[in-house]
C-alpha positions as CSV (number, residue, x, y, z in Angstrom):
1,M,84.4,287.7,-65.3
2,A,82.4,290.4,-66.8
3,F,84.5,292.7,-69.0
4,E,87.1,290.0,-69.8
5,G,86.3,290.6,-73.5
6,L,86.7,294.3,-73.1
7,S,89.8,294.0,-71.0
8,E,91.5,291.9,-73.7
9,K,90.6,294.1,-76.5
10,L,91.7,297.3,-74.6
11,N,94.8,295.7,-73.7
12,A,95.7,294.7,-77.3
13,T,95.1,298.4,-78.2
14,F,97.5,299.8,-75.6
15,K,100.0,297.1,-76.4
16,R,100.1,298.4,-80.2
17,L,100.4,301.9,-78.8
18,R,103.2,301.1,-76.6
19,G,105.0,299.4,-79.6
20,K,105.0,302.6,-81.5
21,G,107.2,304.6,-78.9
22,R,106.5,308.2,-80.1
23,L,102.7,308.9,-81.0
24,T,101.1,311.1,-83.3
25,E,97.6,312.6,-83.1
26,A,96.6,310.1,-86.0
27,D,97.9,307.3,-83.7
28,V,95.8,308.3,-80.8
29,R,92.5,308.8,-82.9
30,A,93.0,305.4,-84.5
31,G,93.5,303.8,-80.9
32,M,90.4,305.7,-79.8
33,R,88.3,304.1,-82.5
34,E,89.5,300.7,-81.3
35,V,88.4,301.7,-77.7
36,R,85.0,302.9,-79.0
37,M,84.4,299.4,-80.9
38,A,85.5,297.5,-77.8
39,L,83.1,299.5,-75.6
40,L,80.2,299.1,-78.0
41,E,80.8,295.2,-78.2
42,A,80.7,295.2,-74.3
43,D,77.3,296.4,-74.7
44,V,77.9,299.9,-73.4
45,S,75.2,302.3,-74.6
46,Y,76.2,304.4,-77.7
47,K,75.7,307.8,-76.2
48,V,78.0,306.8,-73.2
49,V,80.5,305.4,-75.5
50,K,80.5,308.5,-77.6
51,D,80.8,310.9,-74.8
52,F,83.6,308.9,-73.1
53,V,85.7,308.5,-76.3
54,A,85.4,312.2,-76.9
55,Q,86.5,313.2,-73.4
56,V,89.5,310.7,-73.5
57,T,90.4,311.8,-76.9
58,E,90.3,315.5,-76.2
59,R,92.7,314.8,-73.2
60,C,95.1,312.4,-75.1
61,V,95.7,314.8,-78.0
62,G,97.0,317.4,-75.8
63,S,100.7,318.1,-76.0
64,D,101.3,316.9,-72.5
65,V,100.7,313.2,-73.8
66,L,102.2,313.4,-77.3
67,D,105.2,315.1,-76.0
68,S,105.8,312.9,-72.9
69,L,108.6,310.1,-73.0
70,T,105.9,307.5,-72.4
71,P,102.8,308.5,-74.2
72,A,101.1,305.2,-74.3
73,Q,101.2,305.1,-70.3
74,Q,100.0,308.4,-70.2
75,I,96.9,307.4,-72.5
76,I,96.3,304.3,-70.1
77,K,96.2,306.5,-67.3
78,I,93.9,308.9,-68.7
79,V,91.6,306.0,-69.8
80,N,91.9,304.5,-66.2
81,E,90.8,308.0,-64.7
82,E,88.0,308.5,-67.2
83,L,86.5,304.8,-66.6
84,T,86.6,305.4,-63.0
85,A,84.6,308.6,-63.5
86,L,82.3,307.0,-65.6
87,M,81.3,304.5,-62.8
88,G,81.0,307.2,-60.3
89,G,84.5,308.0,-59.0
90,T,84.4,306.7,-55.7
91,N,82.1,304.0,-53.9
92,A,78.8,305.4,-52.9
93,K,77.8,304.8,-49.2
94,L,74.7,303.5,-47.8
95,A,72.6,305.8,-45.8
96,F,71.9,304.2,-42.5
97,A,69.5,306.0,-40.3
98,S,70.9,307.9,-37.2
99,K,67.8,306.9,-35.1
100,G,65.4,304.0,-35.5
101,P,65.8,301.1,-38.0
102,T,67.3,301.6,-41.2
103,V,64.6,300.8,-43.8
104,I,66.2,299.5,-47.2
105,M,63.6,298.9,-50.0
106,M,64.8,296.2,-52.7
107,V,63.0,296.8,-56.0
108,G,63.5,295.3,-59.5
109,L,62.1,293.1,-62.2
110,Q,61.1,289.6,-61.7
111,G,64.2,287.3,-62.1
112,A,66.8,289.9,-61.1
113,G,67.5,288.2,-57.9
114,K,66.0,290.5,-55.3
115,T,65.2,287.8,-52.8
116,T,68.6,286.1,-52.6
117,N,70.6,289.4,-53.0
118,G,68.5,291.0,-50.2
119,A,69.6,288.1,-47.9
120,K,73.2,288.5,-49.2
121,L,73.0,292.2,-48.4
122,A,71.5,291.4,-44.8
123,G,74.4,289.0,-44.1
124,F,76.8,291.5,-45.4
125,F,75.5,294.2,-43.0
126,R,75.8,291.9,-40.1
127,R,79.4,290.7,-40.9
128,Q,80.8,294.2,-41.8
129,Y,78.9,296.6,-39.7
130,G,77.6,294.5,-36.8
131,K,73.9,295.1,-37.7
132,R,70.9,293.1,-36.7
133,P,69.0,292.8,-39.8
134,L,65.4,291.7,-40.4
135,L,64.3,290.4,-43.9
136,V,60.7,291.2,-44.9
137,A,58.4,289.3,-47.3
138,C,56.5,291.7,-49.1
139,D,56.2,289.6,-52.5
140,V,53.0,288.1,-52.0
141,Y,52.2,287.2,-55.5
142,R,55.1,285.0,-56.8
143,P,54.8,281.3,-56.0
144,A,57.2,280.3,-53.1
145,A,58.7,283.8,-52.8
146,I,57.9,283.9,-49.1
147,T,59.3,280.2,-48.8
148,Q,62.4,281.2,-50.7
149,L,63.1,284.2,-48.4
150,Q,62.7,281.9,-45.4
151,V,65.0,279.3,-46.7
152,V,68.0,281.8,-47.4
153,G,67.1,283.5,-44.1
154,K,67.6,280.3,-42.2
155,Q,71.0,279.7,-44.0
156,L,72.3,282.9,-42.8
157,D,70.5,282.7,-39.5
158,I,68.7,286.0,-40.2
159,P,65.1,286.3,-38.9
160,V,62.4,286.6,-41.6
161,F,59.2,288.6,-40.9
162,E,56.1,287.5,-43.0
163,M,52.2,287.8,-42.8
164,G,51.4,285.4,-45.6
165,Q,49.5,286.5,-48.7
166,G,48.4,289.9,-47.2
167,D,48.6,293.5,-48.3
168,P,52.4,294.4,-49.0
169,V,52.0,297.9,-47.7
170,E,50.6,296.6,-44.3
171,I,53.3,294.0,-44.2
172,A,56.0,296.6,-44.6
173,Q,54.3,298.9,-42.0
174,E,54.1,296.1,-39.5
175,A,57.6,294.9,-40.1
176,V,59.1,298.2,-39.2
177,R,57.1,298.3,-36.1
178,Y,58.2,294.9,-35.2
179,A,61.9,295.8,-35.9
180,R,61.7,298.7,-33.6
181,D,60.3,296.6,-30.8
182,H,62.7,293.7,-31.1
183,G,65.9,295.5,-31.7
184,N,66.3,294.9,-35.4
185,D,68.3,297.9,-36.7
186,T,68.1,297.2,-40.5
187,V,65.0,296.3,-42.2
188,L,65.2,294.9,-45.9
189,L,61.8,294.8,-47.7
190,D,61.8,292.1,-50.5
191,T,59.2,293.7,-52.8
192,A,57.4,292.0,-55.8
193,G,58.6,292.1,-59.3
194,R,57.1,291.9,-62.6
195,L,58.4,290.6,-66.0
196,H,58.2,294.3,-67.1
197,V,57.7,297.7,-65.7
198,D,54.0,298.4,-65.3
199,E,51.8,300.9,-63.6
200,A,50.3,298.5,-61.1
201,L,53.7,297.5,-60.0
202,M,54.9,301.1,-59.5
203,D,51.6,302.0,-57.7
204,E,52.3,299.3,-55.0
205,L,55.9,300.4,-54.7
206,R,55.0,304.0,-54.3
207,R,52.4,303.0,-51.6
208,I,55.0,301.1,-49.7
209,K,57.5,303.9,-50.1
210,A,54.9,306.6,-49.0
211,T,54.0,304.4,-45.8
212,V,57.4,303.4,-44.4
213,H,59.7,306.2,-45.9
214,P,62.7,303.9,-46.6
215,N,65.9,305.3,-46.0
216,E,67.3,303.8,-49.3
217,I,65.7,302.3,-52.4
218,L,68.0,299.9,-54.0
219,L,67.3,298.6,-57.4
220,V,68.4,295.0,-58.2
221,V,69.4,294.5,-61.9
222,D,71.1,291.5,-63.7
223,A,74.5,292.4,-65.2
224,M,73.9,289.9,-68.0
225,T,70.9,291.8,-69.3
226,G,73.0,294.4,-70.7
227,Q,71.1,297.5,-72.0
228,D,67.9,296.2,-70.6
229,A,69.4,296.7,-67.1
230,V,70.0,300.4,-68.0
231,N,66.5,300.5,-69.3
232,A,65.1,299.2,-66.2
233,A,67.2,301.5,-64.1
234,S,65.9,304.5,-65.9
235,A,62.3,303.3,-65.7
236,F,62.4,302.6,-61.8
237,D,64.2,305.9,-61.1
238,E,61.7,307.8,-63.2
239,A,58.7,306.3,-61.6
240,L,59.9,305.6,-58.0
241,G,63.1,307.5,-57.3
242,I,65.9,305.0,-56.6
243,D,68.9,305.7,-54.6
244,G,71.2,303.2,-55.9
245,V,71.8,299.8,-57.7
246,L,72.9,296.5,-56.6
247,L,74.4,294.7,-59.9
248,T,74.1,290.9,-59.8
249,K,75.8,288.0,-61.5
250,L,79.0,290.3,-62.3
251,D,80.9,286.9,-62.1
252,G,79.0,285.7,-65.3
253,D,80.2,286.0,-68.9
254,A,78.2,289.2,-69.3
255,R,79.9,291.9,-71.3
256,G,79.7,294.3,-68.5
257,G,78.1,297.3,-70.3
258,A,75.4,297.7,-67.5
259,A,78.2,298.6,-64.9
260,L,79.7,301.3,-67.4
261,S,76.4,302.8,-68.5
262,I,74.0,302.8,-65.4
263,R,75.7,305.9,-63.7
264,A,76.0,307.8,-66.8
265,A,72.4,307.0,-67.9
266,T,70.7,307.7,-64.6
267,G,72.9,309.3,-62.3
268,K,72.4,306.8,-59.7
269,P,75.5,305.0,-58.2
270,I,76.0,301.2,-58.3
271,K,76.5,300.8,-54.6
272,F,76.8,296.8,-54.3
273,V,77.8,294.0,-56.6
274,G,76.9,290.3,-56.4
275,T,80.0,288.4,-57.3
276,G,79.0,284.7,-57.2
277,E,76.1,282.3,-56.2
278,K,77.3,281.6,-52.6
279,L,75.5,283.8,-50.0
280,D,78.7,285.6,-48.9
281,M,79.5,286.6,-52.4
282,I,78.6,290.4,-52.3
283,D,80.6,293.6,-51.9
284,H,80.7,297.2,-52.1
285,F,81.2,298.5,-55.6
286,H,84.6,300.3,-56.0
287,P,84.7,302.2,-59.5
288,D,88.5,302.8,-59.2
289,R,89.2,299.1,-58.5
290,M,86.9,298.0,-61.2
291,A,88.4,300.2,-63.8
292,S,92.0,298.9,-62.7
293,R,90.8,295.3,-63.3
294,I,89.3,296.2,-66.6
295,L,92.6,297.7,-67.7
296,G,94.7,294.5,-66.4
297,M,96.3,296.4,-63.5
298,G,94.6,294.0,-61.0
299,D,92.8,294.9,-57.8
300,M,95.3,294.4,-55.1
301,L,93.1,296.1,-52.2
302,S,90.3,293.8,-52.7
303,L,92.6,290.7,-52.8
304,I,94.1,292.0,-49.5
305,E,90.7,292.4,-47.9
306,K,89.7,289.1,-48.8
307,A,93.0,287.7,-47.5
308,E,92.6,289.5,-44.3
309,Q,89.4,287.7,-43.6
310,Q,91.1,284.3,-43.7
311,Y,94.8,284.6,-42.6
312,D,96.2,283.6,-39.4
313,E,98.8,286.2,-38.3
314,A,101.2,284.0,-36.6
315,Q,101.3,281.6,-39.5
316,A,101.7,284.5,-41.9
317,K,104.6,285.7,-40.0
318,K,106.1,282.4,-39.8
319,L,105.7,282.1,-43.8
320,E,107.1,285.7,-44.4
321,E,110.3,284.5,-42.7
322,K,110.7,281.5,-44.7
323,L,109.9,283.6,-47.8
324,R,112.8,286.0,-46.8
325,K,115.1,282.9,-46.6
326,N,113.7,281.4,-49.9
327,R,112.6,278.3,-48.0
328,F,109.1,277.8,-49.4
329,T,108.4,274.2,-49.1
330,L,105.8,271.7,-50.3
331,A,104.0,271.7,-46.9
332,D,103.9,275.6,-47.0
333,Y,102.4,275.2,-50.5
334,L,99.6,272.9,-49.2
335,D,98.9,275.4,-46.5
336,Q,98.6,278.3,-49.0
337,M,96.3,276.5,-51.4
338,E,94.0,275.7,-48.5
339,Q,93.9,279.3,-47.5
340,L,93.3,280.5,-51.1
341,G,90.5,277.9,-51.2
342,N,89.0,279.6,-48.1
343,M,89.1,282.8,-49.7
344,G,86.5,282.0,-52.4
345,D,86.3,281.3,-56.0
346,L,89.9,281.3,-57.4
347,S,89.0,282.5,-60.9
348,Q,87.8,285.8,-59.2
349,L,91.0,286.0,-56.9
350,A,93.0,285.6,-60.3
351,D,91.2,288.5,-62.0
352,M,92.5,290.8,-59.0
353,L,96.3,290.1,-59.9
354,P,97.8,292.5,-62.4
355,G,99.1,291.5,-65.7
356,N,99.2,287.9,-66.6
357,M,99.9,286.8,-63.1
358,G,96.4,285.5,-62.6
359,K,96.5,283.2,-65.6
360,G,99.1,281.0,-63.5
361,L,96.3,280.2,-61.0
362,D,94.1,277.4,-62.3
363,A,90.9,277.5,-60.5
364,S,90.8,273.6,-60.7
365,Q,93.7,273.5,-58.2
366,I,91.3,274.3,-55.5
367,D,88.9,271.7,-56.3
368,E,88.4,269.7,-53.0
369,R,88.9,266.3,-54.7
370,K,92.1,267.5,-56.4
371,L,93.3,269.1,-53.1
372,A,92.8,265.8,-51.2
373,R,94.9,264.1,-53.9
374,Q,97.6,266.8,-53.4
375,K,97.4,266.2,-49.7
376,A,98.0,262.4,-50.3
377,I,100.9,263.0,-52.5
378,I,102.7,265.3,-50.1
379,Q,101.8,263.1,-47.1
380,S,103.5,260.3,-49.1
381,M,106.7,262.0,-49.2
382,T,109.3,261.9,-46.4
383,P,110.2,265.0,-44.5
384,L,113.3,265.4,-46.6
385,E,111.4,265.4,-49.8
386,R,108.7,267.9,-48.7
387,E,111.5,270.3,-47.5
388,N,113.8,269.7,-50.5
389,P,111.5,269.0,-53.6
390,Q,114.5,269.2,-55.9
391,V,115.6,265.6,-54.7
392,L,112.6,264.0,-56.2
393,N,114.0,262.0,-59.0
394,A,112.0,259.3,-61.1
395,S,112.3,256.5,-58.5
396,R,111.4,258.6,-55.6
397,K,108.2,259.8,-57.7
398,R,107.4,256.2,-58.5
399,R,107.4,255.5,-54.8
400,I,105.3,258.4,-53.7
401,A,102.8,257.5,-56.6
402,A,102.6,254.1,-55.3
403,G,102.3,255.1,-51.8
404,C,99.2,257.2,-52.2
405,G,97.6,255.2,-55.2
406,L,98.2,257.6,-57.8
407,E,100.2,258.2,-61.1
408,V,103.5,259.6,-61.4
409,S,101.8,262.2,-63.8
410,D,99.8,263.4,-60.8
411,V,103.1,263.9,-58.9
412,N,104.6,265.8,-61.8
413,R,101.2,268.1,-61.9
414,L,101.7,268.8,-58.3
415,L,105.4,269.8,-58.6
416,K,104.6,272.0,-61.6
417,S,101.8,273.8,-59.4
418,F,104.3,274.1,-56.9
419,E,106.9,275.8,-59.1
420,M,104.3,278.3,-60.0
421,M,103.5,279.2,-56.5
422,Q,107.2,279.5,-55.8
423,Q,107.6,282.2,-58.7
424,M,104.7,284.2,-57.1
425,T,106.2,284.0,-53.7
426,K,109.5,285.1,-55.1
427,A,107.7,288.1,-56.8
428,M,106.3,288.8,-53.3
429,T,109.6,289.0,-51.5
430,R,110.8,291.3,-54.3
431,G,108.0,293.6,-53.4
432,N,105.6,293.1,-56.2
433,F,102.9,291.3,-54.4
434,R,103.9,292.1,-50.8
435,G,100.7,292.8,-48.7
436,I,99.0,289.6,-49.3
437,P,98.1,288.5,-45.8
438,G,98.9,284.7,-45.3
439,M,101.2,284.9,-48.2
440,G,104.0,286.7,-46.8
441,G,102.3,290.2,-46.6
442,S,103.8,292.6,-44.7
443,S,102.1,294.7,-41.8
444,K,102.9,297.9,-43.8
445,M,100.7,296.9,-46.9
446,R,97.9,295.8,-44.5
447,N,98.0,299.3,-42.8
448,F,98.0,300.7,-46.3
449,G,94.7,298.7,-47.3
450,R,93.0,299.8,-44.0
451,K,94.1,303.5,-44.6
452,K,92.5,303.4,-48.2
453,R,89.3,302.0,-46.8
454,L,89.1,304.8,-44.2
455,K,89.3,307.7,-46.6
């Protein structure tokens, strides 16, 4: 995950502050110096870091913090609020047209991922809003750009409008006319990019903008390019006037500085983030949730939303009743692992859990081959053993391993993973993680998640 290094450094700093109990102004300033270094190492721009640390320090040295019973917690609260504000405060909405098709112009440098992420965005609009999107091939220069758009369009079952190697301005104009005639309410223009910002590129983009009057101009930038992403955002905004940013590759090992710098440097919000290579891995950008994840507080609302897309309500109620009676079995464990696998990359889900909870989830557990082995082990057990794993002594384990063609060590690994899941479910029943649908989540927490999204 992006920010992983930053998150570890910030949490180490806050741990030291918590260990001191009462804090002095010198303690706060020393802690803020560590925060400053952590942000600079995460590739956040120097000016943004300077202003951020000055603002946080000013708030933290106030008497309301130093005189409080839990000053370290107060400082974490302030840092959380300032990080959220730095990234825009609230998630920025896309401007859909009230009449006629909504035209979204995707712009950016070559290699940022405009084509793939434009298609991802089209699929997202259809899933989330019931739109009928149309992808438009306006990149007539890059070899195979049109073919690439057609391939991802076919995978998502979204139509692609193309006119070969013609004039991009005319293609965009004809595409909007086609969308109006054929009932496509959202048009996404995949425009050409360059290796660097130049006048020829900007002139073409300005002509497209003047001709089709897009409702939104979204700049696609690669999070892994760090400060180059911020520089590109500034250049495109100055020359073209962008409305927002789609940040890609936020799942990589990027240091994350782009996400923390773009809003402050350009005044333009990050509206969407690409979170993985699969065509459904795209989402709204939520500054408050991202700040919470950076500070190790997790992102339970996003986890709830992902779970709600997968869970079976009847099965969830049945499981919740078992959890209340502390009757979580190996068969239930296997069901939950399959549901988690359907929710996506487990390492990303683990990032959404607060504290060290996510470290107990090993992404390799959801590997299809390992899941198949776990199924084979559980299916080699008797009903009694599945319902009461505590009866599994050495001889039973040898029999189970022989029955599925695996080793006793494989059986032991499964049981260890099961114990970890049991610990999670006990935490849920105590209320710590209640609200994850399909994992004993209560309807109250599901409603809480919906209310938050409606605000």
